N, CA, C and O of each residue as an XYZ file, in Angstrom:
596
protein
N       0.686     -1.172      0.130
C      -0.017      0.239      0.155
C       0.962      1.328     -0.166
O       2.129      1.431      0.211
N       0.516      1.829     -0.653
C       0.863      3.559     -1.248
C       0.353      4.544     -0.916
O      -0.670      4.782     -1.558
N       0.761      5.700      0.283
C      -0.159      6.959      0.076
C       0.759      8.010      0.644
O       1.708      8.038      1.426
N       0.123      8.795     -0.028
C       0.771     10.354      0.114
C       0.075     11.275      1.187
O      -1.135     11.498      1.143
N       0.753     11.701      1.975
C       0.124     12.135      3.069
C       0.781     13.941      3.186
O       1.967     14.268      3.180
N      -0.342     14.795      3.279
C      -0.412     15.877      3.149
C      -1.480     16.730      3.947
O      -2.708     16.810      3.972
N      -0.326     17.373      4.635
C      -1.263     18.539      5.775
C      -1.654     19.298      5.471
O      -0.904     20.061      4.862
N      -3.208     19.739      5.645
C      -3.825     20.835      4.685
C      -3.992     21.852      5.870
O      -3.815     21.741      7.083
N      -4.481     23.087      4.903
C      -5.472     23.923      6.037
C      -7.038     23.430      5.576
O      -7.993     23.520      6.348
N      -7.158     22.817      3.988
C      -8.450     22.467      3.999
C      -8.140     22.237      2.435
O      -7.327     22.536      1.560
N      -9.528     21.381      2.698
C      -9.088     19.811      1.313
C     -10.240     19.654      0.870
O     -10.866     19.753      1.925
N     -11.083     19.462      0.005
C     -11.728     19.173     -0.691
C     -12.171     18.207     -2.057
O     -11.372     18.262     -2.992
N     -13.536     17.218     -2.261
C     -13.298     16.353     -3.635
C     -14.665     16.542     -4.355
O     -15.660     16.413     -3.642
N     -14.842     16.822     -5.630
C     -15.603     17.279     -5.898
C     -15.862     16.040     -7.073
O     -14.852     15.723     -7.701
N     -17.112     15.333     -7.410
C     -17.742     14.299     -8.545
C     -18.627     15.042     -9.244
O     -19.739     15.456     -8.917
N     -18.060     15.154    -10.161
C     -19.459     15.624    -11.372
C     -19.999     17.362    -10.907
O     -21.092     17.794    -11.272
N     -19.032     18.175    -10.077
C     -19.517     19.346     -9.392
C     -19.814     19.177     -8.054
O     -19.653     20.257     -7.485
N     -20.207     18.234     -7.227
C     -20.645     17.915     -5.903
C     -19.407     17.663     -4.912
O     -18.465     16.900     -5.125
N     -19.550     18.223     -4.128
C     -18.551     17.918     -2.469
C     -18.856     16.314     -2.312
O     -20.024     15.952     -2.170
N     -17.899     15.461     -2.336
C     -17.966     14.570     -1.716
C     -17.556     14.288     -0.568
O     -18.144     13.515      0.189
N     -16.221     15.039     -0.241
C     -15.854     15.031      1.359
C     -14.646     16.541      0.729
O     -14.059     16.916     -0.286
N     -14.951     17.076      2.699
C     -14.515     18.404      3.031
C     -13.688     18.075      4.209
O     -13.599     16.978      4.760
N     -13.053     19.259      4.540
C     -12.390     18.795      5.243
C     -11.618     20.450      5.573
O     -11.301     21.141      4.604
N     -11.331     21.047      7.260
C     -10.484     21.782      6.780
C      -9.087     21.263      7.554
O      -8.665     20.274      6.954
N      -8.257     21.610      8.668
C      -7.220     21.501      9.417
C      -7.306     19.995      9.571
O      -7.968     19.297     10.338
N      -6.246     19.637      8.398
C      -6.337     17.781      8.452
C      -5.292     17.028      7.492
O      -4.238     17.431      7.001
N      -5.758     16.154      7.425
C      -4.832     15.665      6.295
C      -5.331     15.336      5.267
O      -6.434     14.791      5.308
N      -4.710     15.551      4.080
C      -5.313     14.604      3.032
C      -4.479     13.725      2.391
O      -3.363     14.003      1.952
N      -5.263     12.207      2.320
C      -4.663     11.001      1.993
C      -4.838     10.533      0.921
O      -6.013     10.175      0.851
N      -4.175     10.282     -0.200
C      -3.986      9.820     -1.393
C      -3.710      8.271     -1.038
O      -2.925      8.092     -0.107
N      -4.128      7.395     -1.513
C      -3.779      5.952     -0.929
C      -4.263      5.106     -2.335
O      -5.401      5.140     -2.803
N      -3.235      4.424     -2.826
C      -3.172      3.361     -3.796
C      -2.521      1.442     -3.003
O      -1.877      1.183     -1.987
N      -3.030      0.662     -3.944
C      -3.555     -0.271     -3.415
C      -2.492     -1.744     -4.551
O      -2.345     -1.413     -5.728
N      -2.098     -2.646     -4.293
C      -1.470     -3.605     -4.717
C      -1.992     -4.951     -4.249
O      -2.546     -5.225     -3.185
N      -1.732     -5.628     -5.145
C      -3.008     -7.061     -4.827
C      -2.565     -7.976     -3.721
O      -3.280     -8.900     -3.335
N      -1.070     -7.647     -3.076
C      -0.971     -8.408     -2.015
C      -1.103     -7.365     -0.946
O      -0.593     -7.488      0.168
N      -1.710     -6.477     -1.279
C      -2.017     -5.458      0.291
C      -3.067     -6.564      1.310
O      -4.020     -7.300      1.058
N      -2.406     -6.257      2.375
C      -3.815     -6.921      3.349
C      -3.919     -6.396      4.569
O      -3.525     -5.265      4.855
N      -4.398     -7.106      5.271
C      -5.237     -6.391      7.095
C      -3.932     -5.562      7.525
O      -3.895     -4.392      7.906
N      -2.933     -6.415      7.378
C      -1.885     -5.622      8.297
C      -0.795     -4.636      7.715
O       0.252     -4.402      8.320
N      -1.124     -4.067      6.478
C      -0.740     -2.853      5.828
C      -1.593     -2.275      6.044
O      -1.362     -1.121      6.406
N      -3.086     -2.727      5.952
C      -3.837     -1.388      6.379
C      -3.952     -0.687      7.609
O      -4.005      0.531      7.772
N      -3.990     -1.693      8.546
C      -3.265     -0.900     10.158
C      -2.238     -0.722     10.017
O      -2.168      0.494     10.199
N      -1.187     -1.090      9.785
C      -0.217     -0.241      9.981
C      -0.026      1.067      9.637
O       0.515      1.932     10.327
N      -0.588      1.199      8.312
C      -0.387      2.554      7.766
C      -1.739      3.703      8.172
O      -1.788      4.929      8.064
N      -2.724      2.731      8.657
C      -3.702      3.797      9.586
C      -3.063      4.449     10.843
O      -3.072      5.660     11.063
N      -2.488      3.469     11.667
C      -2.231      3.548     12.899
C      -0.800      4.959     12.673
O      -0.872      6.012     13.307
N       0.446      4.640     11.616
C       1.527      5.537     11.280
C       0.493      7.224     11.130
O       0.684      8.275     11.741
N      -0.478      6.922     10.180
C      -1.223      8.145     10.209
C      -1.584      8.785     11.096
O      -1.029      9.868     11.280
N      -2.641      8.357     11.968
C      -3.143      9.010     13.228
C      -2.055      9.316     14.122
O      -2.345      9.883     15.176
N      -0.765      9.016     13.860
C       0.123      8.716     15.263
C       1.119     10.096     14.598
O       1.531     10.887     15.447
N       1.403     10.307     13.472
C       2.651     11.161     12.955
C       2.246     12.531     13.967
O       1.145     13.029     14.207
N       3.805     12.951     14.503
C       3.428     14.031     15.161
C       3.896     15.038     13.721
O       5.106     15.131     13.512
N       3.320     15.473     13.149
C       3.642     16.280     11.962
C       2.506     17.856     11.998
O       2.003     18.420     11.027
N       2.415     18.138     13.135
C       1.366     19.286     13.167
C       2.075     20.183     14.505
O       2.477     19.510     15.454
N       2.195     21.412     14.553
C       3.175     22.461     15.500
C       2.613     22.661     16.673
O       1.391     22.534     16.750
N       3.267     22.963     17.667
C       2.714     22.659     19.268
C       3.149     24.463     19.521
O       3.795     25.117     18.702
N       2.922     24.690     20.078
C       2.999     26.292     20.418
C       4.374     26.368     20.493
O       4.473     27.292     21.300
N       5.409     26.078     20.246
C       6.681     26.765     20.327
C       6.710     26.647     18.713
O       7.468     27.437     18.150
N       5.758     25.491     17.671
C       5.514     25.680     16.196
C       6.884     24.675     15.640
O       7.752     24.744     14.770
N       6.490     23.784     16.667
C       8.027     22.630     16.273
C       6.483     21.539     16.154
O       5.415     21.629     16.761
N       7.036     20.377     14.930
C       6.153     19.944     14.722
C       6.235     18.652     16.035
O       7.237     18.243     16.621
N       5.291     18.379     16.145
C       5.441     17.393     17.849
C       3.862     17.223     17.760
O       3.753     16.239     18.492
N       2.964     17.429     17.480
C       1.376     17.023     17.811
C       1.244     16.370     16.670
O       1.851     16.586     15.621
N      -0.018     15.107     17.013
C      -0.150     14.355     15.851
C      -1.923     14.612     15.915
O      -2.457     15.181     16.866
N      -2.679     14.078     14.724
C      -3.566     14.702     14.093
C      -4.722     14.673     15.585
O      -5.547     15.581     15.683
N      -4.664     13.698     16.528
C      -5.731     13.419     17.434
C      -5.939     15.113     18.401
O      -6.903     15.750     18.825
N      -4.317     15.306     18.399
C      -3.970     16.184     19.496
C      -4.546     17.747     18.548
O      -4.982     18.734     19.140
N      -4.442     17.673     17.310
C      -4.772     19.078     16.743
C      -6.670     19.133     16.665
O      -7.194     20.210     16.381
N      -7.304     18.239     16.865
C      -9.037     17.796     16.462
C      -8.742     17.897     14.614
O      -9.498     18.488     13.842
N      -7.837     17.377     14.329
C      -8.235     17.474     12.610
C      -8.303     16.840     12.267
O      -7.991     15.853     12.934
N      -8.955     16.530     10.321
C      -9.705     16.059     10.397
C      -9.258     14.996      9.166
O      -8.091     15.388      9.194
N      -9.243     14.264      8.413
C      -8.734     13.383      7.226
C     -10.046     13.205      6.211
O     -11.256     13.011      6.334
N      -9.001     13.401      5.048
C     -10.101     13.196      3.555
C      -8.725     12.577      2.788
O      -7.567     12.922      2.550
N      -9.741     11.294      2.536
C      -9.021     10.108      2.239
C      -9.456      9.368      0.306
O     -10.430      8.671      0.021
N      -8.853      9.634     -0.220
C      -9.331      9.661     -1.806
C      -7.789      8.260     -2.501
O      -6.577      8.057     -2.439
N      -9.121      7.683     -3.111
C      -8.079      6.422     -3.720
C      -7.091      6.660     -5.049
O      -7.866      7.290     -5.769
N      -6.280      6.579     -5.544
C      -5.632      6.910     -6.208
C      -4.583      6.031     -6.563
O      -3.457      6.037     -6.065
N      -5.180      4.952     -7.824
C      -4.089      4.179     -8.349
C      -2.732      4.408     -9.167
O      -1.866      3.557     -9.371
N      -2.735      5.478     -9.507
C      -2.003      6.045    -10.338
C      -0.223      6.137     -9.513
O       0.820      6.241    -10.160
N      -0.349      6.039     -7.516
C       0.750      6.114     -6.878
C       1.362      4.912     -7.373
O       2.571      4.878     -7.148
N       0.789      3.692     -8.114
C       1.814      2.589     -8.469
C       2.211      2.505     -9.816
O       2.148      1.424    -10.402
N       2.610      3.516    -10.369
C       2.776      3.672    -12.290
C       4.238      3.424    -11.931
O       4.773      3.606    -10.838
N       4.721      3.022    -12.939
C       5.991      2.652    -13.053
C       6.267      3.156    -14.484
O       5.595      3.060    -15.511
N       7.795      3.881    -14.164
C       7.850      4.821    -15.338
C       9.188      4.403    -15.980
O       9.950      5.111    -16.637
N       9.297      3.240    -15.687
C      10.646      2.563    -15.770
C      11.056      2.334    -17.836
O      12.135      2.561    -18.384
N       9.983      1.925    -18.375
C      10.344      1.937    -20.110
C       9.400      3.001    -20.564
O       8.205      3.033    -20.268
N       9.981      3.801    -21.250
C       8.934      4.728    -22.065
C       8.619      5.665    -21.444
O       9.045      5.879    -20.309
N       7.569      6.635    -22.245
C       6.746      7.345    -21.478
C       5.460      7.357    -20.730
O       5.102      8.274    -19.991
N       4.973      6.563    -20.910
C       3.745      6.051    -20.693
C       3.888      5.047    -19.836
O       4.169      3.860    -20.003
N       3.503      6.111    -18.269
C       3.100      4.800    -16.838
C       2.460      3.504    -17.167
O       1.342      3.290    -17.636
N       3.567      2.543    -16.764
C       2.245      1.511    -16.509
C       1.640      1.426    -15.042
O       2.093      1.933    -14.015
N       0.205      0.450    -15.253
C      -0.052      0.703    -13.652
C       0.006     -0.791    -13.357
O      -0.366     -0.895    -12.188
N       0.305     -2.062    -13.867
C       0.190     -3.372    -13.823
C       0.638     -3.395    -12.136
O       0.061     -4.413    -11.752
N       1.224     -2.923    -11.155
C       1.561     -3.237    -10.128
C       0.260     -2.785     -9.143
O       0.262     -3.098     -7.952
N      -0.939     -1.958     -9.799
C      -1.648     -1.284     -8.979
C      -2.731     -2.783     -8.982
O      -2.623     -3.508     -9.970
N      -3.714     -3.186     -7.901
C      -4.965     -4.037     -7.644
C      -5.898     -3.314     -8.396
O      -6.101     -2.111     -8.231
N      -6.672     -4.265     -9.505
C      -7.620     -4.170    -10.344
C      -8.771     -3.376     -9.183
O      -8.737     -3.464     -7.956
N      -9.756     -2.601    -10.036
C     -10.578     -2.058     -9.634
C     -11.620     -2.873     -8.512
O     -11.933     -2.315     -7.461
N     -12.158     -4.365     -8.889
C     -12.793     -4.943     -8.054
C     -11.960     -5.657     -6.218
O     -12.513     -6.022     -5.181
N     -10.656     -5.577     -6.568
C      -9.874     -5.927     -4.890
C      -9.941     -4.625     -4.539
O     -10.425     -4.274     -3.462
N      -9.200     -3.344     -5.897
C      -9.217     -2.226     -5.056
C     -10.311     -1.620     -3.988
O     -10.217     -1.427     -2.776
N     -11.261     -1.421     -4.807
C     -12.274     -1.491     -3.616
C     -12.641     -2.005     -2.751
O     -13.317     -1.297     -2.004
N     -12.471     -3.274     -2.382
C     -12.751     -3.832     -1.252
C     -11.378     -3.297     -0.269
O     -11.526     -2.960      0.906
N      -9.700     -3.289     -1.162
C      -8.974     -2.959      0.229
C      -9.403     -1.323      0.154
O      -9.608     -0.958      1.311
N      -9.552     -0.530     -0.523
C     -10.176      1.332      0.073
C     -10.936      0.812      1.124
O     -10.569      0.768      2.298
N     -12.419      0.266      0.504
C     -13.488      0.144      1.824
C     -12.630     -0.480      3.564
O     -12.743      0.069      4.660
N     -11.817     -1.774      3.220
C     -10.856     -2.240      4.289
C     -10.441     -0.630      5.109
O     -10.844     -0.043      6.113
N      -9.497     -0.384      4.116
C      -8.735      0.824      5.015
C      -9.653      2.230      5.702
O      -9.426      2.991      6.642
N     -10.344      2.155      5.082
C     -11.726      3.365      5.261
C     -12.203      2.615      6.952
O     -12.032      3.219      8.010
N     -12.810      1.201      6.841
C     -12.992      0.530      7.830
C     -11.940      0.994      9.132
O     -12.123      1.554     10.213
N     -11.028      0.573      8.580
C      -9.693      0.996     10.266
C      -9.862      1.938     10.721
O     -10.077      2.168     11.911
N      -9.768      2.967      9.477
C      -9.534      4.436      9.941
C     -10.610      5.053     10.864
O     -10.271      6.008     11.563
N     -12.014      4.541     10.934
C     -12.911      5.165     11.392
C     -13.010      4.154     12.473
O     -14.037      4.383     13.111
N     -12.407      3.194     12.913
C     -12.126      2.286     13.941
C     -11.682      2.878     14.854
O     -12.394      2.899     15.858
N     -10.598      3.464     14.901
C      -9.691      4.074     15.154
C      -9.495      5.586     15.457
O      -8.715      5.975     16.326
N     -10.162      6.319     14.776
C     -10.048      7.524     14.518
C     -11.070      8.072     15.250
O     -11.222      8.348     16.440
N     -12.227      8.231     13.521
C     -12.882      9.011     13.760
C     -13.825      9.044     12.111
O     -13.079      8.982     11.134
N     -15.340      9.134     11.804
C     -15.463      9.089     10.809
C     -14.956     10.191      9.526
O     -15.090     11.415      9.521
N     -14.465      9.495      8.680
C     -13.461     10.453      7.801
C     -14.101     10.694      6.534
O     -14.854      9.827      6.089
N     -13.842     12.065      5.712
C     -14.555     12.663      4.635
C     -13.802     11.416      3.211
O     -12.666     10.943      3.266
N     -14.457     11.244      2.484
C     -13.614     10.633      0.921
C     -14.427     11.151     -0.212
O     -15.513     11.730     -0.184
N     -13.738     10.850     -1.121
C     -13.571     10.388     -2.762
C     -14.668      8.977     -2.942
O     -14.977      8.078     -2.159
N     -14.993      9.230     -4.115
C     -16.039      8.450     -4.571
C     -14.760      7.211     -5.495
O     -14.212      7.495     -6.560
N     -14.612      6.247     -4.931
C     -13.585      5.152     -5.760
C     -14.167      5.195     -7.102
O     -15.328      5.219     -7.510
N     -12.713      5.196     -7.818
C     -13.177      4.799     -9.349
C     -13.763      6.407    -10.049
O     -14.018      6.177    -11.231
N     -13.952      7.395     -9.835
C     -14.956      8.506     -9.892
C     -13.207      9.659    -10.552
O     -12.042      9.852    -10.206
N     -14.191     10.083    -11.645
C     -13.195     11.042    -12.248
C     -13.397     12.529    -10.953
O     -14.300     13.365    -11.004
N     -12.415     12.482    -10.031
C     -12.432     13.378     -9.221
C     -11.110     14.733     -8.802
O      -9.891     14.797     -8.639
N     -12.154     15.526     -8.783
C     -11.200     17.200     -8.928
C     -11.014     17.453     -7.315
O     -11.903     17.792     -6.533
N      -9.520     17.182     -6.994
C      -8.930     17.588     -5.520
C      -8.647     18.864     -5.267
O      -7.597     19.160     -5.837
N      -9.123     19.796     -4.645
C      -8.544     21.018     -4.061
C      -7.844     20.742     -2.818
O      -8.328     19.963     -1.997
N      -6.693     21.354     -2.621
C      -5.928     21.610     -1.078
C      -5.122     22.778     -1.508
O      -4.634     23.267     -2.527
N      -5.243     23.024      0.020
C      -3.766     24.032      0.259
C      -3.433     23.304      1.499
O      -3.934     23.011      2.584
N      -2.072     23.116      0.648
C      -0.607     22.228      1.630
C      -0.604     23.152      2.686
O      -0.858     24.347      2.541
N      -0.234     22.450      4.057
C       0.440     23.277      4.987
C       1.392     23.252      5.407
O       1.526     22.323      6.202
N       2.786     24.258      5.194
C       3.705     24.026      5.140
C       4.740     24.190      4.255
O       5.638     24.953      4.611
N       4.839     23.578      3.036
C       3.856     22.417      3.026
C       4.616     21.154      3.613
O       5.829     20.977      3.725
N       3.582     20.346      3.948
C       4.150     18.889      4.591
C       3.355     17.889      4.080
O       2.174     17.611      4.287
N       4.600     17.161      3.044
C       3.602     15.949      2.508
C       4.925     14.895      2.581
O       6.121     15.139      2.424
N       4.295     13.746      2.854
C       5.215     12.420      3.045
C       4.284     11.121      2.629
O       3.126     10.747      2.819
N       5.689     10.566      1.821
C       5.081      9.559      1.329
C       5.723      8.221      2.175
O       6.891      8.017      2.509
N       4.611      7.463      2.371
C       4.666      5.592      2.733
C       4.650      4.710      2.151
O       4.173      4.878      1.028
N       4.994      3.668      2.395
C       4.652      2.523      1.147
C       4.899      1.154      2.322
O       5.951      0.877      2.899
N       3.712      0.526      2.420
C       3.934     -0.279      3.496
C       4.758     -1.651      3.187
O       4.609     -2.700      3.814
N       5.514     -1.475      2.272
C       6.492     -2.444      2.017
C       7.757     -2.048      2.489
O       8.468     -2.995      2.827
N       8.101     -1.259      2.575
C       9.407     -0.577      3.148
C       9.150     -0.669      4.667
O       9.530     -1.538      5.453
N       8.449      0.384      4.877
C       7.828      0.374      6.833
C       8.746      1.283      6.995
O       9.155      1.034      8.129
N       9.623      2.601      6.418
C      10.732      3.748      6.760
C      10.024      4.598      7.146
O      10.494      5.674      7.515
């Protein structure tokens, strides 16, 4: 599982001009899945996301997690995180989960987040989404459950 975490002042996602998810202060999560991603990957990422100390404390030091600042989460599925650009100029997405599996993985990840955090805002899986955000910092973090770095 791959994830891009962006600390935002606000973010939203629209489908056909309608807002499907919107947050103020919090994290925008772009998530992509591989066929070998399982429950332990989702749990590890969910725990890391909600415990990352990337929000400023009273001294402006990134020392607080999303719970401590009462932030929100916006989760958007993004298979393009598994793009391979090794050959040619047209990315290959062969490593990404096929849609029927990916939607199960996406929903499983959302369920884990909501059971350990609070309800999250989200996009619509497989839809043509328009994502708007104001990155705060900017703070952008990439994680892969295979590397666990």
